[in-house]
N, C-alpha and C positions, 0 to 999 in steps of 0.2 A: 217449659220451665224457665223461670227467670234465672239469670246468672247468679251464682252464689257469691256471697260476700267473701273477700279474701280471708284466709285463715288467720292471718296475723292481726286482723281487725278485732279488737277486744272490747269488752264493756268499758274499760278505762278510756279507750280512744273515743268511744261513743259519748261518754260522760264529759270528757274534756272538750270534744267538739260541740257539745250542746251548750257550753258556757258562752254567753255573749260577752265579747271582750271589751265592750264599750261602757261609757258612763254618760248618763243624761246630764247635760249642762244645766246648772242652776244659775239663771241670770243675776241673782242677787249675791253671788259669791264674788268677793273682792271687787266691788264696783270701781270703775275708772271714769274720770270726767270725759264727757263727749262720746261714750261708748254705750249704746243701747243694744243689749243682747237679747236673743230669743233662743228657746231650747233647740238643742241639736244633740247628736251622739258622737262621741270622740274617744280615741284611745287615751287613757289618762296619763300614761307615762312617756308620751312623745310629743315633740313640737317639730314643725317644719319651718326652716328658714330659707326663703327663696330670694332674699335680697343679695346684693353683691357690692364689692368695693367698700368705700368709706361708710356707706349707709349700713352695710352688713356688720362692719366692725362696731359701730355704735349700738346696733341692736343686740349684738352678742354681749357687749359690756353690760347693757341694761339687764339682760337675761341672767348673766352670771351674778350680778348684784342681787337680783330678786331671788335667785336660787339660794344664795348664801343666807339671806334673811329668812328663808323658809326651811332651812336645814336640808337642802337638796344639793346633790352633786350632778354635774352635767357631763355627758360623754357625747362625742360626735361621730356620725358615720354617714356615708352616702345612702341614697335610697335603695341601693342594691346591697347594702349591708357591709360595705368596705369601711373598715375602721379608719378614722382620721386621727392623726397624731395630736392635733390641737384644735380647739374650737374655731380658730381663725383660718384653718386650712380649708380651701374651697374644693369641693368635689368636681369630678369631670362633668362637662356639660351633658345634659340629657340628649340634646340635639345640637347641631352647629348653631342654631338660632335661639336655643333655650339654655340659660345657665344652669349649672348643677344646683341641686337642693340638698341642704344639710338636714339630716334627721337628728335632733337632739334627744338623747335618752335621759330621762330623769331618774335619779337614784336617791334613796334616803341615806343621809350621812350617819345617822345614829347619834347618840348623845355622849359617846366616849366611854360609857359604863356598860356597854353591851346591850343597851336597850335600843330597839329600832326607832328610827325617826318617823315623822309623819308620812303617810302614804302620799306619793306624788300625785299632783293634780295639775295637768298642763294648763288648764284654763285659769286657775288661780295664779300660776306662775306668770302667764302672759299678761294678765290684768295688772299684777303688781309691777311687772317690768314697764308697762305703759305708764303707770303712775310715777315710777321713779325717773323715767326718761322724759316725762311730760310729752309723750309722743304716741301716735297710734301704732307705731312699729309696722308700717306698711311692708308686706312681704313675709311677715311672721304669722304662722297660723297653726291651728290644731290639725291633727291627723284624723280626719273625720271617717266615720263608718258609713258606707253606702249599702243599700240593699237593692237587689233586683226585685221587680215589683209586679208579679201577677197579683190579683186581688186577694187580700186576706192573709198575706204572709209576712208583712212587716212586723218583725218581732218587737219593735220599740213602741208600738201603738196598742199593745195588749197588756192587760193587768198581769197576766201570767201566760207565758208563751206555751205552756204545756197543758193547760186545761181551759175549758170554758167556765167562766164564773157561774153563769146560770143563763141558759138561753131564754128564760122568760123575764129577765130583769131589764132587757133592752126597752128603751122608750118606744121604739118602733122596729119590730123585727123584719119589716119589709123595706128597709132603707138600702143604703149603699152596700151593706154587708150581704144583702141578698145574692149579689153576683158571685159570692164565694161558695154558694151552696150548689151541689150537683142538681141539675134540672133547671137552674136559673143562670147558668153561665160559669159555675165553678168547674174545676177540672173533673171530667168524667169520660168514660169510654164512649166511643161513637164508631159506627161503621161508615167507612168511606167507600162509595160505590162509583165505579167508572175508572177511566184511565188516569194515570198520574201525569204530572207535568212532562211535556215532550219538548226537547230542544232540537233546533234545526242544525244542518251542517254549517260549519263556520266558513264563510266566504274567504277566499284566498286574500291575504294581505290585511286581514282584520283580526282582532282579538276579542275575547269576551270581557265584559265588565266584571269587576271583582268587588264583592261586598264583604267587608271584614265585620264579623260579629264577635263582640267581646262580652262573654256571658258565662254560662256554666259548662261550655263545651258543646259537643255534638255527638250523640250516640249513633249506634248503627240503625240504619233504616233503608228500605228499598229505594225511597226517593232521594237518598243522600249518599250515593256511592263515592268512593275515594277519587274518582276522576272528576267529580263536581265539588266535593268538599275537601279542603286541606285541613286535617286535624293535626294538632301539635306542631305548628310551624316553628321554625328555628331561625336564629340569627347568630352569626359567628360561632356556630357549632353548639349553641346552648338553646334550650327550649324557651319559647315565649309563653308566659303565663304559668299556671299551676299544672303540675304533672304527677302529684301524689296519688295514692290509691283511693283516697276519699272522693271518688269521681261520681257526681250525682247523675251523670248520663250513662254510667255502666251499672251502678248499684243503686236501686231505688230506695232502699231503707237503710241508710247509714246512721242517722241520728234519731230515728224513731224510738218510741218506748215500747216496742214489741206489741203495738196495738193493731197491727195489721194494715196500717196506712203507710203508703210510700211517703217520703219526705215532701214537704210542701213545694219545694222548687225542683224536685227531680224531674228531668226531662225538659226543663225550661229552655235551654239552649237549642235542643233538638227541635222543639216546637217553633222557635223563632226561625231557625234555618228552614223549616218546612214552609213557613209563611213566605220567606224570600223566594224559595223555590217555586211556589205557586204563582207569585206575582211576576217573577222574572226568571222563567225557565232557562233563558239564554245565559244567565249570569253564573259565574263561579263564586264559591264561598270560601273564605278563610275563617275558620272557627278557632277562637282563642278562649281557653278556660281561665276565667278571671275570678269568679266568686266560688265560695265553698258550698257545701251541701245545705247550709242554712240560708244561702242567698246573700251572704255578707262579704264585703270586700273593703279593705281600708284604703284610704286615699293614696297612701304611698304606693301600694300595689297598682292601683289604677293608673297613676302617673307613669311608673316605670313600664308597665305593660303597653299603655298607649304610645309611649315614646318608642318602644321597640317596633310596634306596628307602623308608626309613621316613618321610622328609619328605613324600614323595608321599602316604603313608597319613595322616600327621598333618594335612596340608592338607585332604584329603578329610574327615577326621573333624571338622575345624573349619569346614567349609564354605567354605574359601578357594579362590581361583582356582588352577588348575594342579595340583590334587591328583587322586588316583585311589585307589580302594579296593585294599587288599592284605589278604588274609585269612590266607594261609599263606606263610611264607618257607622255601624248601628250599635247604639248604646241603650239598653233597657235597664237602667239603674239610676239611682240618684240619692241625694240627701238635701237637707235644708241647712243653709249656713246661718250661723248665729248673728253675724254682722254683715249683711250682704251689700251694704252701701259702698260706694267708691272709696278706695283707700283702706278699707278695713278687712279685706280678704286676700289671701294669696291667689294670684292669677296663673299659677303654673299649669293647672288643667287647661285653662283657656289658652295659654301660650302654646302648649303642645297641640291642641286642636287647631289653633290658628296656623301652625306650620303645615298641618294636613291640608287645610283649605288653601294655603299658598300653593300647594302642589296640585290643586285642582280636585281635591277629594271632598265630597260633600259629607257633612256630619249630621246624623239624625239621632235625636234623643227622646226618650219617653218622658212625659210630663209628670207621671206619678199618679197614685191611686188613693189619695187621702181626702178627696172631695173638698179641697181648699184652693185658695188663690195665692198662697204664699209661694214665691218663686223657688223652684227647685234647681239644684245644680246637678249636672252640667246643662240641663235643658235651657235654663234662662241666661246662659252666657252669650248673649247677643244683644244688640242695641234695640230692645223692644220699646214700643211707644210708652213714654213716661218713665223709662228706666232711670235708676240712679246708680247703676253699677259702673259707670265710667267707661264703658266699652264704646268705642267710636265706630260709626258705619264704615264699611270697606267694600271693595269690589272683588273680593275673593270668592271661592266656592262657598256655598251656602251652609249656614247652621240652622237646622230646622227642629223645633220642639213640637211634639205631637201628643194630643189628647185622644180620647177614645170615643167613638160613636157607637150607639146601639145598632143591632143588626139591620134595622130598617133604614138607617141613615138619616132619620128625621129628628133625632135628638142625641145630645151628648150623654154618654153613660153617666149615671149619677155618681159613680165612684171617681170619675176622672177629675183631675185637677184642671182648673180653668184660669183664665186671666189674660191680660194683654201680652204676657210673655209666652203664651201658647200660640204657636204660629199656624198650626193646622190640626184638623181632627180627621181621623181615619177609622175604619172598622176595627174595634178592639174589644167587643163584648160578644161572648158566645161564638168565638172563632174556632174553626175546625183546622187542625194541622197535624203534623207527624209527631209521634212520641215513641220512645223506646218501648220494647215489648215487656214492660214491667208487669209483674204479677204480685199484688199485695196479698196480705194474709186475710183480709176481710172477705169472707165467702158470700155467695148469693144468699139472700134472705130466705128463699124457699126453693126446695128441690122436690120434684115428683117424677120419677122415672116411669115411662110407659113404652110398650112396644120395642123394648130393647134399646131405647134411646135415653140419654141423659138429658133431663129437662129441668131448667132452673131459671130464676130471675137473674137480671144483670148483676154481676159482682162489681161493687162500687170501685174497687181498686184493681180490676182486671183489664190491663191494657195490651193484652197479647195481640189484639187486632192491629196495633200500631198507629191508632189515631185517637184523638181526644178533642173535646170541646174545652175551651179555657177562656178567661177574660182578663183584661188588664191593658193599660197603655203600653205595657211591655210588648204587646202584639200589634198595636197600632203603629209603633215606630218602625218595625221591620216591613210593614206594609208600605210605608212611604219610602223606606230605603230601597225596597224592591221595585217600586214604581219608578224611582230615579234610575236604577240600573236598567230597567226595561226601556226607558226613554233613551238611555245611552246606546243600548243594543240596537234600537230601531234606527239610529243615525249611522253616518259613515264613521264607524268607530275603529280607527286605525291606530297602530302603536306609535307611529312617528308623528310628533307634533311638538310645538313649543309650549312652554309653561303657560303663557297667556292664552294660547289656543285651548289648552286643557281646562283652564279656569272658565273661559267663556263657554266651552262645550258643557261643562258641569252645571254652570248657572242656567244655561238654556234648557238642559234636561230637567233640572230641579223645578224651574218655573213651569215647564210643560206638565210635569207630574203633579205639582201643586194645583195648577189650574184644573186638571182633570179630576183630582180628588175633591177640590172645592166645589166643582159642579155637582158632585154627588152628595154634598153636605147640605142637608135640608134642615139643620138644627137652628138656623137663625130665626128670631122672632121679631 
């Protein structure tokens, strides 16, 4: 039997959790000179201010003036929710090398007669402030919503996230969406035969490489015991990431509509950990729960959670108490920025990831599953050929964006994003990996008992066997992360080395992994 939902979890929580907190950006709202915007999804009542010093002061004055003209009041807090006394107060740095970020909360002022004012719209406020200041307000940005991305679960690309409009109105039912269907790569039960991953004895004086996975967490599985996977890591006595009861790796159906199906992203983090475990059995895993059971995470949470993980690595690098090594960060999530050109987006996510790469930690990101070439963040945050993002080449540990290959390795999966910003392609369609022993309510289609045996067809949502088939660039990225970790484990991986040595070791392992993966990529025409 699957574990029961906590008793305190009510229909009200389910309904509230099913509400998408974002707003789709309308590029025609409040146009500003020199700003060409494209659709994205953002939190409507928050802005992030990452600039500092005099530039920050000027930005805040422009934002205050714009807020006044729109009937809005502004409050300021740090990304960790600590209230700032005034807008000009600067929060504590996220990392020694990364300044703090102010989160501006937008509130309606009202009209003084008890009538509410206009609903806050962070995009409209930002655009008006740009016009008033005659500036692009570099370092001021929206609080975007990111989604983790197995095929078919992005709630912002469907006309209605709770129903299919009509399966026969698609222009081609056998296109990219085919991968979301069981039997064609969609999540489905599968039997895994044979032994699981086996790790060797750690030689004296060496340590195991560590892969940090920021996702939906990691459930219980025989392949993923506590001596291999660190669940719920802490820093300074507080947990990193989410720890509430709405855990999609423990409870498979938190936000469903009692239709018998487990939630679309339930088991996602466990599946990714299973991929890393198969590719790099010698590696340890740090699993951080970042996204909710809908697979959604806001940019604020991504930044603070990433900063905590990188701080663990920094403390270990500096020999400080409370640190731990992190050699590879695996991110299977993303969003599309409305203004991705140089100077028109906040680079805080990039800055935090850059600190990780300064420490010799490789960063691996999924490219996304929308079958487009629009650069996705954070996957495209590197100086790719023809890029206009303003990011300069460096000699740090690598940033790798990963698309998905079909099982044969001779073609890119039709759902996979592509483009010059996608650096590598790895197996990501119809992948087999671990999943918690969920048991959904959808029963087998046919049952016919004979000779004292229960006989039936496969139950579509019965994962008690602990393994599944699934598709997405979500699973190509950890393949590459695992390959880098495996390359590190194959070398003389000793704890004591200088930072330049760690960077060079990481770059050498990444190049070796990408060369091997590239040799198996037969998709080029």
